[in-house]
N, CA, C and O atoms as CSV, one atom per row, in Angstrom:
chain,resi,resn,atom,element,x,y,z
A,1,MET,N,N,11.884,16.603,-78.228
A,1,MET,CA,C,12.641,15.351,-78.028
A,1,MET,C,C,13.237,14.950,-79.508
A,1,MET,O,O,12.601,15.060,-80.556
A,2,SER,N,N,14.389,14.536,-79.402
A,2,SER,CA,C,15.043,14.072,-80.632
A,2,SER,C,C,14.451,12.872,-81.146
A,2,SER,O,O,14.031,11.982,-80.406
A,3,LYS,N,N,14.403,12.823,-82.530
A,3,LYS,CA,C,13.799,11.530,-83.105
A,3,LYS,C,C,14.923,10.484,-83.216
A,3,LYS,O,O,14.634,9.331,-83.534
A,4,TYR,N,N,16.140,10.829,-82.977
A,4,TYR,CA,C,17.299,9.912,-83.087
A,4,TYR,C,C,17.550,9.316,-81.805
A,4,TYR,O,O,17.806,10.046,-80.848
A,5,LYS,N,N,17.502,7.992,-81.676
A,5,LYS,CA,C,17.742,7.326,-80.467
A,5,LYS,C,C,19.013,6.535,-80.638
A,5,LYS,O,O,19.276,5.903,-81.661
A,6,GLY,N,N,19.809,6.612,-79.540
A,6,GLY,CA,C,21.094,5.809,-79.534
A,6,GLY,C,C,22.128,6.729,-80.311
A,6,GLY,O,O,21.943,7.934,-80.481
A,7,LYS,N,N,23.139,6.091,-80.725
A,7,LYS,CA,C,24.335,6.716,-81.311
A,7,LYS,C,C,24.148,6.962,-82.772
A,7,LYS,O,O,23.679,6.059,-83.465
A,8,TYR,N,N,24.490,8.155,-83.316
A,8,TYR,CA,C,24.431,8.437,-84.739
A,8,TYR,C,C,25.320,7.580,-85.474
A,8,TYR,O,O,26.498,7.527,-85.121
A,9,LYS,N,N,24.902,6.887,-86.471
A,9,LYS,CA,C,25.723,5.962,-87.247
A,9,LYS,C,C,26.033,6.483,-88.737
A,9,LYS,O,O,26.405,5.714,-89.624
A,10,GLY,N,N,25.868,7.693,-88.905
A,10,GLY,CA,C,26.212,8.288,-90.287
A,10,GLY,C,C,27.659,8.482,-90.421
A,10,GLY,O,O,28.447,8.017,-89.598
A,11,PRO,N,N,28.046,9.210,-91.516
A,11,PRO,CA,C,29.477,9.567,-91.664
A,11,PRO,C,C,30.008,10.281,-90.511
A,11,PRO,O,O,29.241,10.880,-89.758
A,12,GLY,N,N,31.225,10.260,-90.323
A,12,GLY,CA,C,31.867,10.932,-89.163
A,12,GLY,C,C,32.980,11.851,-89.629
A,12,GLY,O,O,33.155,12.086,-90.825
A,13,PRO,N,N,33.778,12.402,-88.603
A,13,PRO,CA,C,34.842,13.265,-88.839
A,13,PRO,C,C,36.004,12.535,-89.767
A,13,PRO,O,O,36.669,13.210,-90.554
A,14,ILE,N,N,36.181,11.257,-89.636
A,14,ILE,CA,C,37.096,10.654,-90.447
A,14,ILE,C,C,36.730,10.887,-91.920
A,14,ILE,O,O,37.602,11.202,-92.730
A,15,ASP,N,N,35.466,10.735,-92.265
A,15,ASP,CA,C,35.007,10.883,-93.589
A,15,ASP,C,C,35.242,12.319,-94.116
A,15,ASP,O,O,35.629,12.563,-95.259
A,16,PHE,N,N,34.963,13.269,-93.143
A,16,PHE,CA,C,35.092,14.800,-93.408
A,16,PHE,C,C,36.503,15.017,-93.871
A,16,PHE,O,O,36.747,15.573,-94.942
A,17,TRP,N,N,37.462,14.556,-93.027
A,17,TRP,CA,C,38.858,14.830,-93.317
A,17,TRP,C,C,39.348,14.017,-94.595
A,17,TRP,O,O,40.207,14.495,-95.336
A,18,LYS,N,N,38.832,12.896,-94.806
A,18,LYS,CA,C,39.196,12.075,-95.987
A,18,LYS,C,C,38.821,12.835,-97.252
A,18,LYS,O,O,39.629,12.976,-98.170
A,19,ARG,N,N,37.583,13.323,-97.285
A,19,ARG,CA,C,37.006,14.117,-98.496
A,19,ARG,C,C,37.867,15.408,-98.586
A,19,ARG,O,O,38.158,15.842,-99.701
A,20,PHE,N,N,38.291,16.048,-97.442
A,20,PHE,CA,C,39.068,17.251,-97.638
A,20,PHE,C,C,40.492,17.020,-98.118
A,20,PHE,O,O,41.038,17.765,-98.932
A,21,ASP,N,N,41.059,15.969,-97.586
A,21,ASP,CA,C,42.402,15.485,-98.098
A,21,ASP,C,C,42.396,15.195,-99.610
A,21,ASP,O,O,43.287,15.611,-100.351
A,22,ASP,N,N,41.315,14.437,-100.048
A,22,ASP,CA,C,41.203,14.064,-101.458
A,22,ASP,C,C,41.057,15.319,-102.290
A,22,ASP,O,O,41.644,15.416,-103.368
A,23,ALA,N,N,40.303,16.261,-101.822
A,23,ALA,CA,C,40.158,17.479,-102.644
A,23,ALA,C,C,41.477,18.290,-102.658
A,23,ALA,O,O,41.816,18.905,-103.669
A,24,VAL,N,N,42.173,18.283,-101.589
A,24,VAL,CA,C,43.479,19.010,-101.499
A,24,VAL,C,C,44.489,18.356,-102.445
A,24,VAL,O,O,45.242,19.057,-103.121
A,25,ASP,N,N,44.514,16.945,-102.502
A,25,ASP,CA,C,45.304,16.320,-103.423
A,25,ASP,C,C,44.978,16.671,-104.883
A,25,ASP,O,O,45.848,16.779,-105.747
A,26,ILE,N,N,43.685,16.838,-105.095
A,26,ILE,CA,C,43.396,17.153,-106.433
A,26,ILE,C,C,43.785,18.597,-106.933
A,26,ILE,O,O,44.072,18.833,-108.107
A,27,THR,N,N,43.765,19.575,-105.893
A,27,THR,CA,C,44.276,20.845,-106.190
A,27,THR,C,C,45.727,20.969,-106.193
A,27,THR,O,O,46.304,21.938,-106.686
A,28,ALA,N,N,46.349,19.925,-105.607
A,28,ALA,CA,C,47.857,19.873,-105.587
A,28,ALA,C,C,48.445,21.036,-104.793
A,28,ALA,O,O,49.436,21.625,-105.225
A,29,GLN,N,N,47.855,21.387,-103.630
A,29,GLN,CA,C,48.396,22.456,-102.845
A,29,GLN,C,C,48.725,21.876,-101.439
A,29,GLN,O,O,48.178,20.884,-100.957
A,30,ARG,N,N,49.604,22.560,-100.897
A,30,ARG,CA,C,49.967,22.054,-99.422
A,30,ARG,C,C,48.873,22.478,-98.484
A,30,ARG,O,O,48.388,23.610,-98.510
A,31,VAL,N,N,48.519,21.575,-97.696
A,31,VAL,CA,C,47.367,21.813,-96.762
A,31,VAL,C,C,47.801,23.004,-95.708
A,31,VAL,O,O,46.962,23.776,-95.244
A,32,GLU,N,N,49.091,23.065,-95.407
A,32,GLU,CA,C,49.585,24.119,-94.430
A,32,GLU,C,C,49.293,25.439,-95.057
A,32,GLU,O,O,48.740,26.323,-94.404
A,33,ASP,N,N,49.672,25.617,-96.393
A,33,ASP,CA,C,49.435,26.828,-97.120
A,33,ASP,C,C,47.931,27.247,-97.193
A,33,ASP,O,O,47.599,28.426,-97.074
A,34,LEU,N,N,47.066,26.269,-97.386
A,34,LEU,CA,C,45.779,26.501,-97.666
A,34,LEU,C,C,45.075,26.854,-96.377
A,34,LEU,O,O,44.134,27.646,-96.431
A,35,THR,N,N,45.423,26.371,-95.305
A,35,THR,CA,C,44.651,26.559,-93.927
A,35,THR,C,C,45.356,27.640,-93.112
A,35,THR,O,O,44.889,27.892,-92.001
A,36,SER,N,N,46.372,28.272,-93.519
A,36,SER,CA,C,47.101,29.174,-92.627
A,36,SER,C,C,46.231,30.261,-92.105
A,36,SER,O,O,46.374,30.662,-90.950
A,37,GLY,N,N,45.308,30.769,-92.933
A,37,GLY,CA,C,44.441,31.872,-92.466
A,37,GLY,C,C,43.246,31.383,-91.737
A,37,GLY,O,O,42.490,32.220,-91.243
A,38,ILE,N,N,42.991,30.106,-91.615
A,38,ILE,CA,C,41.814,29.566,-91.040
A,38,ILE,C,C,42.010,29.041,-89.673
A,38,ILE,O,O,41.195,29.235,-88.771
A,39,TYR,N,N,43.205,28.311,-89.525
A,39,TYR,CA,C,43.518,27.551,-88.400
A,39,TYR,C,C,44.966,27.935,-87.953
A,39,TYR,O,O,45.821,28.324,-88.749
A,40,LYS,N,N,45.171,27.790,-86.579
A,40,LYS,CA,C,46.577,27.769,-86.191
A,40,LYS,C,C,46.989,26.337,-86.461
A,40,LYS,O,O,46.205,25.397,-86.330
A,41,LYS,N,N,48.263,26.206,-86.847
A,41,LYS,CA,C,48.674,24.904,-87.348
A,41,LYS,C,C,48.468,23.804,-86.323
A,41,LYS,O,O,48.093,22.696,-86.708
A,42,ARG,N,N,48.684,24.041,-85.076
A,42,ARG,CA,C,48.547,22.989,-84.014
A,42,ARG,C,C,47.036,22.582,-83.911
A,42,ARG,O,O,46.751,21.390,-83.803
A,43,THR,N,N,46.103,23.506,-83.941
A,43,THR,CA,C,44.662,23.278,-83.841
A,43,THR,C,C,44.309,22.418,-85.044
A,43,THR,O,O,43.715,21.354,-84.871
A,44,PHE,N,N,44.637,22.820,-86.199
A,44,PHE,CA,C,44.367,21.979,-87.488
A,44,PHE,C,C,44.867,20.558,-87.266
A,44,PHE,O,O,44.107,19.605,-87.434
A,45,GLU,N,N,46.065,20.409,-86.911
A,45,GLU,CA,C,46.592,19.064,-86.760
A,45,GLU,C,C,45.850,18.253,-85.682
A,45,GLU,O,O,45.583,17.063,-85.842
A,46,ASN,N,N,45.533,18.940,-84.591
A,46,ASN,CA,C,44.697,18.223,-83.547
A,46,ASN,C,C,43.394,17.643,-84.039
A,46,ASN,O,O,43.021,16.491,-83.815
A,47,HIS,N,N,42.694,18.617,-84.779
A,47,HIS,CA,C,41.478,18.135,-85.382
A,47,HIS,C,C,41.541,16.946,-86.296
A,47,HIS,O,O,40.710,16.039,-86.261
A,48,ARG,N,N,42.568,16.992,-87.118
A,48,ARG,CA,C,42.663,15.971,-88.099
A,48,ARG,C,C,43.165,14.650,-87.448
A,48,ARG,O,O,42.638,13.585,-87.773
A,49,HIS,N,N,44.110,14.693,-86.592
A,49,HIS,CA,C,44.704,13.468,-85.973
A,49,HIS,C,C,43.754,12.905,-84.939
A,49,HIS,O,O,43.721,11.689,-84.746
A,50,ARG,N,N,43.013,13.708,-84.295
A,50,ARG,CA,C,42.065,13.223,-83.264
A,50,ARG,C,C,40.763,12.930,-83.861
A,50,ARG,O,O,39.812,12.523,-83.194
A,51,LYS,N,N,40.721,13.158,-85.230
A,51,LYS,CA,C,39.472,12.777,-85.960
A,51,LYS,C,C,38.223,13.615,-85.403
A,51,LYS,O,O,37.139,13.062,-85.217
A,52,LYS,N,N,38.416,14.884,-85.166
A,52,LYS,CA,C,37.292,15.785,-84.696
A,52,LYS,C,C,36.776,16.738,-85.838
A,52,LYS,O,O,37.555,17.204,-86.669
A,53,TYR,N,N,35.552,16.982,-85.840
A,53,TYR,CA,C,35.053,17.955,-86.784
A,53,TYR,C,C,35.565,19.357,-86.407
A,53,TYR,O,O,35.652,19.699,-85.228
A,54,PRO,N,N,35.906,20.170,-87.445
A,54,PRO,CA,C,36.242,21.521,-87.183
A,54,PRO,C,C,34.998,22.348,-86.703
A,54,PRO,O,O,33.863,21.929,-86.933
A,55,HIS,N,N,35.220,23.541,-86.025
A,55,HIS,CA,C,34.140,24.381,-85.695
A,55,HIS,C,C,33.380,24.815,-87.098
A,55,HIS,O,O,33.936,24.809,-88.196
A,56,LEU,N,N,32.050,25.182,-86.868
A,56,LEU,CA,C,31.331,25.415,-88.112
A,56,LEU,C,C,31.893,26.466,-88.948
A,56,LEU,O,O,31.872,26.312,-90.170
A,57,ASP,N,N,32.407,27.547,-88.417
A,57,ASP,CA,C,33.001,28.615,-89.264
A,57,ASP,C,C,34.215,28.170,-89.993
A,57,ASP,O,O,34.478,28.572,-91.127
A,58,GLN,N,N,34.994,27.285,-89.288
A,58,GLN,CA,C,36.173,26.750,-89.971
A,58,GLN,C,C,35.768,25.810,-91.093
A,58,GLN,O,O,36.369,25.807,-92.168
A,59,ALA,N,N,34.720,24.996,-90.823
A,59,ALA,CA,C,34.257,24.038,-91.928
A,59,ALA,C,C,33.769,24.821,-93.091
A,59,ALA,O,O,33.981,24.390,-94.225
A,60,VAL,N,N,33.166,25.881,-92.913
A,60,VAL,CA,C,32.691,26.691,-93.977
A,60,VAL,C,C,33.876,27.191,-94.850
A,60,VAL,O,O,33.902,27.078,-96.076
A,61,LEU,N,N,34.841,27.748,-94.106
A,61,LEU,CA,C,36.083,28.218,-94.752
A,61,LEU,C,C,36.800,27.132,-95.452
A,61,LEU,O,O,37.327,27.350,-96.543
A,62,LEU,N,N,36.851,25.925,-94.859
A,62,LEU,CA,C,37.612,24.817,-95.522
A,62,LEU,C,C,36.974,24.476,-96.773
A,62,LEU,O,O,37.617,24.248,-97.798
A,63,ALA,N,N,35.585,24.435,-96.687
A,63,ALA,CA,C,34.828,23.961,-97.831
A,63,ALA,C,C,34.945,24.988,-99.006
A,63,ALA,O,O,35.017,24.579,-100.165
A,64,ARG,N,N,34.963,26.295,-98.713
A,64,ARG,CA,C,35.177,27.275,-99.711
A,64,ARG,C,C,36.577,27.196,-100.377
A,64,ARG,O,O,36.768,27.413,-101.574
A,65,LEU,N,N,37.464,26.887,-99.544
A,65,LEU,CA,C,38.816,26.752,-99.918
A,65,LEU,C,C,39.058,25.761,-101.069
A,65,LEU,O,O,39.881,25.979,-101.958
A,66,ILE,N,N,38.318,24.694,-101.001
A,66,ILE,CA,C,38.401,23.689,-101.951
A,66,ILE,C,C,37.282,23.626,-103.028
A,66,ILE,O,O,37.243,22.732,-103.874
A,67,GLY,N,N,36.409,24.594,-102.945
A,67,GLY,CA,C,35.377,24.748,-103.905
A,67,GLY,C,C,34.240,23.746,-103.684
A,67,GLY,O,O,33.623,23.303,-104.654
A,68,ALA,N,N,33.958,23.392,-102.472
A,68,ALA,CA,C,32.984,22.411,-102.142
A,68,ALA,C,C,32.026,22.962,-101.070
A,68,ALA,O,O,32.200,24.096,-100.623
A,69,THR,N,N,31.099,22.240,-100.686
A,69,THR,CA,C,30.120,22.698,-99.604
A,69,THR,C,C,30.499,21.914,-98.334
A,69,THR,O,O,31.218,20.916,-98.364
A,70,VAL,N,N,29.966,22.436,-97.222
A,70,VAL,CA,C,30.145,21.740,-95.911
A,70,VAL,C,C,29.441,20.485,-95.966
A,70,VAL,O,O,29.921,19.503,-95.400
A,71,GLU,N,N,28.228,20.411,-96.660
A,71,GLU,CA,C,27.511,19.157,-96.798
A,71,GLU,C,C,28.328,18.109,-97.414
A,71,GLU,O,O,28.310,16.964,-96.961
A,72,TYR,N,N,29.101,18.465,-98.502
A,72,TYR,CA,C,29.937,17.526,-99.108
A,72,TYR,C,C,31.016,16.942,-98.201
A,72,TYR,O,O,31.284,15.741,-98.142
A,73,LEU,N,N,31.604,17.903,-97.507
A,73,LEU,CA,C,32.726,17.434,-96.514
A,73,LEU,C,C,32.145,16.469,-95.442
A,73,LEU,O,O,32.796,15.496,-95.062
A,74,VAL,N,N,30.933,16.751,-94.975
A,74,VAL,CA,C,30.315,16.051,-93.827
A,74,VAL,C,C,29.757,14.700,-94.358
A,74,VAL,O,O,30.071,13.628,-93.841
A,75,ASP,N,N,28.935,14.805,-95.390
A,75,ASP,CA,C,28.321,13.467,-95.824
A,75,ASP,C,C,28.496,13.019,-97.181
A,75,ASP,O,O,27.968,11.975,-97.565
A,76,GLY,N,N,29.250,13.789,-97.983
A,76,GLY,CA,C,29.467,13.359,-99.390
A,76,GLY,C,C,28.484,13.781,-100.294
A,76,GLY,O,O,28.557,13.317,-101.432
A,77,THR,N,N,27.521,14.614,-100.011
A,77,THR,CA,C,26.399,15.099,-100.796
A,77,THR,C,C,27.040,16.062,-101.823
A,77,THR,O,O,27.647,17.074,-101.472
A,78,LEU,N,N,26.880,15.710,-103.050
A,78,LEU,CA,C,27.463,16.604,-104.080
A,78,LEU,C,C,26.411,17.550,-104.638
A,78,LEU,O,O,25.486,17.098,-105.313
A,79,GLU,N,N,26.519,18.837,-104.379
A,79,GLU,CA,C,25.753,19.811,-104.988
A,79,GLU,C,C,26.502,20.331,-106.181
A,79,GLU,O,O,27.733,20.292,-106.197
A,80,GLU,N,N,25.829,20.798,-107.142
A,80,GLU,CA,C,26.430,21.289,-108.354
A,80,GLU,C,C,27.183,22.606,-107.918
A,80,GLU,O,O,26.627,23.546,-107.351
A,81,TYR,N,N,28.542,22.553,-108.261
A,81,TYR,CA,C,29.346,23.806,-107.935
A,81,TYR,C,C,28.951,24.948,-108.781
A,81,TYR,O,O,28.797,24.782,-109.991
A,82,VAL,N,N,28.771,26.139,-108.202
A,82,VAL,CA,C,28.440,27.239,-108.914
A,82,VAL,C,C,29.683,28.175,-109.025
A,82,VAL,O,O,30.103,28.692,-107.989
A,83,PRO,N,N,30.282,28.421,-110.184
A,83,PRO,CA,C,31.477,29.229,-110.331
A,83,PRO,C,C,31.271,30.642,-109.829
A,83,PRO,O,O,30.149,31.136,-109.937
A,84,SER,N,N,32.154,31.259,-109.348
A,84,SER,CA,C,31.982,32.542,-108.614
A,84,SER,C,C,31.503,33.601,-109.677
A,84,SER,O,O,30.832,34.546,-109.261
A,85,TYR,N,N,31.784,33.517,-110.957
A,85,TYR,CA,C,31.369,34.522,-111.911
A,85,TYR,C,C,29.923,34.295,-112.236
A,85,TYR,O,O,29.385,35.099,-112.997
A,86,LEU,N,N,29.220,33.278,-111.742
A,86,LEU,CA,C,27.821,33.157,-111.952
A,86,LEU,C,C,26.947,33.424,-110.738
A,86,LEU,O,O,25.719,33.385,-110.809
A,87,VAL,N,N,27.622,33.698,-109.608
A,87,VAL,CA,C,26.825,33.791,-108.340
A,87,VAL,C,C,25.964,35.141,-108.425
A,87,VAL,O,O,24.798,35.136,-108.029
A,88,ASP,N,N,26.544,36.267,-108.936
A,88,ASP,CA,C,25.719,37.515,-109.040
A,88,ASP,C,C,24.439,37.227,-109.856
A,88,ASP,O,O,23.323,37.570,-109.468
A,89,LEU,N,N,24.676,36.575,-111.007
A,89,LEU,CA,C,23.562,36.296,-111.917
A,89,LEU,C,C,22.530,35.474,-111.256
A,89,LEU,O,O,21.347,35.810,-111.306
A,90,LEU,N,N,22.924,34.409,-110.639
A,90,LEU,CA,C,21.956,33.545,-109.898
A,90,LEU,C,C,21.178,34.295,-108.877
A,90,LEU,O,O,19.970,34.111,-108.725
A,91,ASN,N,N,21.898,35.173,-108.152
A,91,ASN,CA,C,21.164,36.011,-107.101
A,91,ASN,C,C,20.227,36.983,-107.754
A,91,ASN,O,O,19.146,37.243,-107.224
A,92,ASP,N,N,20.592,37.520,-108.863
A,92,ASP,CA,C,19.648,38.485,-109.601
A,92,ASP,C,C,18.380,37.629,-110.097
A,92,ASP,O,O,17.252,38.119,-110.031
A,93,LEU,N,N,18.591,36.400,-110.569
A,93,LEU,CA,C,17.458,35.566,-111.042
A,93,LEU,C,C,16.563,35.133,-110.004
A,93,LEU,O,O,15.391,34.859,-110.264
A,94,ARG,N,N,17.082,35.047,-108.740
A,94,ARG,CA,C,16.140,34.749,-107.600
A,94,ARG,C,C,15.259,35.799,-107.322
A,94,ARG,O,O,14.213,35.526,-106.732
A,95,CYS,N,N,15.528,37.085,-107.682
A,95,CYS,CA,C,14.644,38.190,-107.492
A,95,CYS,C,C,13.515,38.403,-108.460
A,95,CYS,O,O,12.637,39.244,-108.265
A,96,LEU,N,N,13.565,37.608,-109.520
A,96,LEU,CA,C,12.696,37.818,-110.573
A,96,LEU,C,C,11.382,36.970,-110.389
A,96,LEU,O,O,11.417,35.969,-109.673
A,97,ASN,N,N,10.293,37.331,-110.985
A,97,ASN,CA,C,9.136,36.395,-111.003
A,97,ASN,C,C,9.214,35.375,-112.059
A,97,ASN,O,O,10.162,35.377,-112.845
A,98,LYS,N,N,8.247,34.479,-112.123
A,98,LYS,CA,C,8.389,33.324,-112.995
A,98,LYS,C,C,8.292,33.717,-114.502
A,98,LYS,O,O,8.866,33.056,-115.368
A,99,ASP,N,N,7.521,34.850,-114.786
A,99,ASP,CA,C,7.488,35.297,-116.148
A,99,ASP,C,C,8.885,35.946,-116.638
A,99,ASP,O,O,9.322,35.807,-117.781
A,100,GLN,N,N,9.497,36.644,-115.655
A,100,GLN,CA,C,10.706,37.276,-115.941
A,100,GLN,C,C,11.789,36.346,-116.104
A,100,GLN,O,O,12.658,36.592,-116.941
A,101,VAL,N,N,11.843,35.231,-115.351
A,101,VAL,CA,C,12.791,34.163,-115.535
A,101,VAL,C,C,12.543,33.486,-116.873
A,101,VAL,O,O,13.514,33.162,-117.558
A,102,GLU,N,N,11.359,33.263,-117.268
A,102,GLU,CA,C,11.103,32.579,-118.550
A,102,GLU,C,C,11.600,33.415,-119.601
A,102,GLU,O,O,12.165,32.876,-120.553
A,103,ALA,N,N,11.460,34.724,-119.558
A,103,ALA,CA,C,11.964,35.634,-120.657
A,103,ALA,C,C,13.482,35.603,-120.716
A,103,ALA,O,O,14.026,35.662,-121.819
A,104,VAL,N,N,14.206,35.515,-119.596
A,104,VAL,CA,C,15.587,35.318,-119.553
A,104,VAL,C,C,16.032,34.008,-120.207
A,104,VAL,O,O,17.016,33.959,-120.945
A,105,GLN,N,N,15.215,32.871,-119.887
A,105,GLN,CA,C,15.470,31.670,-120.443
A,105,GLN,C,C,15.339,31.627,-121.974
A,105,GLN,O,O,16.126,30.967,-122.653
A,106,ARG,N,N,14.262,32.391,-122.543
A,106,ARG,CA,C,14.148,32.399,-123.954
A,106,ARG,C,C,15.280,33.171,-124.551
A,106,ARG,O,O,15.623,32.889,-125.699
A,107,LEU,N,N,15.898,34.121,-123.887
A,107,LEU,CA,C,17.068,34.843,-124.459
A,107,LEU,C,C,18.245,33.975,-124.386
A,107,LEU,O,O,19.004,33.929,-125.354
A,108,VAL,N,N,18.482,33.251,-123.286
A,108,VAL,CA,C,19.649,32.507,-123.137
A,108,VAL,C,C,19.625,31.047,-123.669
A,108,VAL,O,O,20.687,30.494,-123.957
A,109,GLY,N,N,18.448,30.424,-123.801
A,109,GLY,CA,C,18.266,29.155,-124.237
A,109,GLY,C,C,18.943,28.769,-125.422
A,109,GLY,O,O,19.615,27.739,-125.445
A,110,PRO,N,N,18.802,29.626,-126.561
A,110,PRO,CA,C,19.492,29.279,-127.873
A,110,PRO,C,C,21.019,29.190,-127.836
A,110,PRO,O,O,21.657,28.382,-128.511
A,111,TRP,N,N,21.585,30.125,-126.956
A,111,TRP,CA,C,23.016,30.052,-126.841
A,111,TRP,C,C,23.407,28.737,-126.080
A,111,TRP,O,O,24.371,28.071,-126.456
A,112,ALA,N,N,22.679,28.396,-125.056
A,112,ALA,CA,C,23.028,27.176,-124.348
A,112,ALA,C,C,22.855,25.932,-125.241
A,112,ALA,O,O,23.682,25.021,-125.199
A,113,GLU,N,N,21.854,25.899,-125.992
A,113,GLU,CA,C,21.518,24.808,-126.910
A,113,GLU,C,C,22.615,24.719,-127.937
A,113,GLU,O,O,22.978,23.597,-128.288
A,114,ALA,N,N,23.174,25.782,-128.448
A,114,ALA,CA,C,24.242,25.744,-129.394
A,114,ALA,C,C,25.531,25.132,-128.823
A,114,ALA,O,O,26.271,24.410,-129.492
A,115,TYR,N,N,25.750,25.469,-127.537
A,115,TYR,CA,C,26.980,24.753,-126.827
A,115,TYR,C,C,26.696,23.269,-126.816
A,115,TYR,O,O,27.520,22.452,-127.225
A,116,ARG,N,N,25.508,22.941,-126.335
A,116,ARG,CA,C,25.193,21.525,-126.061
A,116,ARG,C,C,25.314,20.688,-127.357
A,116,ARG,O,O,25.760,19.541,-127.318
A,117,LYS,N,N,24.898,21.293,-128.534
A,117,LYS,CA,C,24.865,20.625,-129.738
A,117,LYS,C,C,26.435,20.356,-130.148
A,117,LYS,O,O,26.794,19.326,-130.719
A,118,ARG,N,N,27.252,21.344,-129.807
A,118,ARG,CA,C,28.630,21.170,-130.110
A,118,ARG,C,C,29.434,20.173,-129.237
A,118,ARG,O,O,30.551,19.738,-129.518
A,119,GLY,N,N,28.697,19.874,-128.131
A,119,GLY,CA,C,29.270,18.896,-127.175
A,119,GLY,C,C,30.409,19.413,-126.492
A,119,GLY,O,O,31.323,18.650,-126.177
A,120,VAL,N,N,30.452,20.648,-126.227
A,120,VAL,CA,C,31.573,21.421,-125.554
A,120,VAL,C,C,31.088,22.069,-124.322
A,120,VAL,O,O,30.065,22.753,-124.319
A,121,SER,N,N,31.792,21.866,-123.304
A,121,SER,CA,C,31.460,22.553,-121.943
A,121,SER,C,C,31.959,24.018,-122.032
A,121,SER,O,O,33.090,24.279,-122.441
A,122,TRP,N,N,31.063,24.975,-121.629
A,122,TRP,CA,C,31.441,26.328,-121.578
A,122,TRP,C,C,32.610,26.598,-120.672
A,122,TRP,O,O,33.486,27.408,-120.975
A,123,GLU,N,N,32.609,25.869,-119.494
A,123,GLU,CA,C,33.691,26.096,-118.599
A,123,GLU,C,C,34.988,25.572,-119.191
A,123,GLU,O,O,36.026,26.098,-118.789
A,124,LYS,N,N,35.058,24.661,-120.042
A,124,LYS,CA,C,36.313,24.269,-120.636
A,124,LYS,C,C,36.870,25.205,-121.602
A,124,LYS,O,O,38.071,25.258,-121.864
A,125,GLU,N,N,35.937,25.975,-122.151
A,125,GLU,CA,C,36.311,26.913,-123.193
A,125,GLU,C,C,36.669,28.340,-122.635
A,125,GLU,O,O,37.233,29.155,-123.365
A,126,ASN,N,N,36.352,28.620,-121.392
A,126,ASN,CA,C,36.361,29.946,-120.931
A,126,ASN,C,C,37.080,29.941,-119.539
A,126,ASN,O,O,37.032,28.953,-118.805
A,127,THR,N,N,37.707,31.016,-119.231
A,127,THR,CA,C,38.355,31.222,-117.927
A,127,THR,C,C,37.372,31.664,-116.836
A,127,THR,O,O,36.196,31.926,-117.088
A,128,GLU,N,N,37.909,31.733,-115.619
A,128,GLU,CA,C,37.074,32.142,-114.484
A,128,GLU,C,C,36.389,33.494,-114.668
A,128,GLU,O,O,35.272,33.681,-114.188
A,129,ASP,N,N,37.056,34.472,-115.376
A,129,ASP,CA,C,36.531,35.841,-115.549
A,129,ASP,C,C,35.623,35.842,-116.871
A,129,ASP,O,O,35.110,36.896,-117.247
A,130,GLY,N,N,35.447,34.729,-117.518
A,130,GLY,CA,C,34.492,34.745,-118.631
A,130,GLY,C,C,35.172,35.054,-119.939
A,130,GLY,O,O,34.485,35.080,-120.960
A,131,GLU,N,N,36.487,35.293,-119.991
A,131,GLU,CA,C,37.089,35.571,-121.230
A,131,GLU,C,C,37.503,34.315,-121.886
A,131,GLU,O,O,37.801,33.342,-121.193
A,132,LYS,N,N,37.545,34.267,-123.240
A,132,LYS,CA,C,37.934,33.139,-123.949
A,132,LYS,C,C,39.415,32.816,-123.819
A,132,LYS,O,O,40.271,33.691,-123.941
A,133,ASP,N,N,39.713,31.480,-123.558
A,133,ASP,CA,C,41.087,31.160,-123.423
A,133,ASP,C,C,41.880,31.324,-124.728
A,133,ASP,O,O,41.277,31.205,-125.794
A,134,SER,N,N,43.056,31.561,-124.711
A,134,SER,CA,C,43.774,31.730,-125.922
A,134,SER,C,C,44.620,30.431,-126.265
A,134,SER,O,O,45.310,30.395,-127.284
């Protein structure tokens, strides 16, 4: 039996689409161009105008499109975004035991500390593929 009685009062589809629209405005791209491979135009418009959630697979694709998570679109929960060039490294780290992770941390720690002391974000100094901006 569900522990929720009555009508759910949390964020709804209106909030989902508002967060999506805000992110699209930030990326300055046309919604139709972004969603063409995910939705038929009419279905997309129906979901947005009728204030309906998209299907789960579409929500996942929409979230990836704007560099967010489905959780963020649904309830505004902000998880730290992991750039695509770090995903493989993080997946590798998940396979290591605690001692191995600590060894990697000892290797990487001094480099990270040097960046922190300079007060510069690594992302601001480097492009998506990890090369230095010119």
